[in-house]
N, C-alpha and C positions, 0 to 999 in steps of 0.2 A: 682264495679258499675254494671257490667253485670256478669251473671253466665256463665262461659266459659268451654269448653271441656278440659279434661286432655289428656296428651299423655304419652306414655312409650317409653323408649329407646330400640332399637333392633339393633343387629349386622347383617351385611350382607356383601357379597362380591360384590363389584361394578366392572364392566368391562367397559373399554373404548377402542374403536378401536385405535390402534397405541400406546396405553399407557399400556395396559394390565390390570391385576386384582389387586385390593387392598381392604383391609378391611375398612368398613365405618359404622358409626352409624347413624341410622335413627330414627326420631320421628314418632311413629305410634299412631293413634287415638284409644282410648279405646272404646269398646262397650260391652254391656252385653245383655243377653236374659232373660226376665222375663215373666212368664205366668200370664196373667191378668184374674182374676175371678171376676165376678159380681154376688153377692148373691150365691156364691159357684158354679157358672156355668162358665166353661172355655170359654172365649171369643176369645182370640188371644194370640200369643206370641209376645211381644214387643221387637224388636231389636233396641237398642238405646244407646246414650251416658249416662254414669252413673251419671247424675246430675239432680237436680230439677225434680224428677219424678212426683211430685204432679201436676205441670203445664202440663206435658205431658199427664198424665192420665185424668185429667179434660178435657183438650182440645180434646183428643181422644174420650172420651165418648160423648162429645157434637158433634164432627164432625160426628161420626158414628151413632148418634141419639139413643144411648142407654139411654140418659137422655135429657131432654129439658131445664133444668136449673141447675146451680151448687148447688142450694138448695136441689136437690134430692139426693145428696150424703151425707150420714151420717158420714162414716169413710173411710179412706184409710189406709191400713196397708201393710207393705212391709217386707218380710223376705229375708235377704241377704244370709242366709244359704240354703234355699230351692229355691231361685230365684222365689218367688211367690208374687204377689200383689193381695190383696183382697179388693174389694169395696163393702161396704154395703150401701143400700139405705134407706133413711128416708121415712117411710110410713105415710100416713095421714098428709101430710105437710100442714101447714097453710101459704098461700102466702100473702105477704104484698106489698104495693105499692113501698116500698124502697128495695124490694128483688133484687138480682143481675140480670142483663139482661139475656135474653135467647140467645143472639148473633144471632138474625135473621138478614140476610143480607139486607142492605139498600144501594142502589146505589145513590150517589149524582150526579145528572146530571148537576148541576150548577158549581161545582168546576172546576177551571182552574189553571194551573201552567205554568210557562214559560219553554221553551225548555232548557234554560241555567240552570234552577233549576234542571231539570231532570239530566243533565250532572254533576251537582255538587255532585250527589250521586254515581257517577261512581267508586269512590275509598272509599266510606264510609265503606263498610264491611271490607275491608282490614285494615282500621284504628282501628277497634274494636278488632278483634280476632287475636290471635297468632297461634291457632291450625291450621288454614288454611295454613298459611305460613310454619309452621314447618312440618306438616304431609300431607297437601293437601288431608285430609281425612274427612273433615266435610263440611256440608252445613250451610248456614247462612241466616237469615231473619231479617229485621228491619222494624218497623212501624215508619214512619217519617211524620213531618209536618213543613214546612218553615225552613228546615235545622236542626230541632231538632229531636233526636231519642227518640221516645215515648216508644217503647218496642223493645227488641232484644232477639233472641234465636238462638242457634246453636245445631247441632246434626249430627251424622253420616248418618242419613237418612233424605232426603229432605222433605218427608211427615211428619216426626216427628217435623221438624222445624215449620211447619204450625200448627200442633196440639199444640205445646208448646206456640206459639204466641196466639192461641185462649184461652188457659188456662190463660195466663197473661192478655189478654184483658178483660175477664169476671171477673177476680179477682180484677183488678184495675179499673173497670168500664170505660174503654176507648171507646169513641165514634170514630168509624173508618170511618164514612161516609165522612169525609173530610181529610182523611189520605192517604198516599202512602205506598205501600209495596215494599221494596227493597229486592231482592231475588238472591241467588247465582246459583240455579240449573236450569236444563232443565225444560221446561214447557209443559208437556203432559196434556191430559184431566183430569187425576186424580189430578194433582196439581191445575188446574183451579177450579175444584169442591170444593176443600178446600179453595181456595182464595175467591170464592163466599161466602162461609160460614163465612169468616172473615169480609166481608162487605166493603172492601176497593174498591173505584172506579177506582184506578190506580195501576197497578203492573208493576214494572221494574225489569228485570232479566238480569244477565250477560250472560246467556246462550240462546240457541235457543228454540223456541216452536215446537210442532208437529202440523200437519194439524188438528187433532181433538181438540187439545188444542186451536188453533186459532178459530175454529168454535164455541167452547163453550164460549170462552171469548167474542166473538162478540154477541152471544145469551144472555149472562149474563150482557151485557152492561158494560164490563170491558175494560178500556183503557190499552192495553198491549204493553209494550216497551221491546225490546230484544236487546241483544248484547250491554248492557250498558257499556259505557266507560266514562272516565272523559271529553272527548271531542266529544262524539258521541253516538247515539243510533238509533234503528230502530223501529218506531211506526207501529204496525201491525193491531191494531183495535182501533176504536173510538178515532181518533186523535183530535176531536173537543175540548177535554179538555186541549190541549196543545197549549199555545199561541206561535205563530210563525209558526204553521202548518195550520192556518185557510184557507189560500188561496188554498193550495193544497187539503185540505179537501173539500172545496166548489167546486173546479174544478172536483172532483171525483164523485160528486152527480149527 
């Protein structure tokens, strides 16, 4: 149903105080490094999980504004021997009304969800992936609405997760203006910039934000909830979208 990260088995020597040392097998997340070229110009080296590179590349190119629309990409080729990805652009493109969206962020100020619904997503990511449980080496993200997972991505890099989600969003024509992002990782400014690009009005993370991440979420009109658990969360910005927090929000004005 979802494209999940692979793991490899590695041997280690584990030590426990009062118990001593013993051999143990661990599952370690796979990652690869590929150089990304656009029109034969080296753009970056992508360090990522080795699956569904097309979504990652498309999302990355949109996030970093190397392209404005998926239609600008003519081909994506990938060499596993040289670890090189080549993107060629389609020149003199004729755009039509039914062309894929350019993923411009739109914040829905009217959407509201209950606090209990937010809590219901506290264990969602754990129910999807095995890689997190076995390796603790991947980040995860899901676009949801009314309890349904609309899109899901995971990767060894938290920024890659958001790039992958954007690739899925534009490919599948997903309207994110009434959706929620459930995320596993820490939320600094760099993450909020990508979340803004996704266009979701509400983001919930299992981890904490940074001060700059909070400031940017507030500026971008994103409702940010952190330390998400099945029975609790901490709403940091724009709580007016969450039913059950209205009184406290009104008192703070």
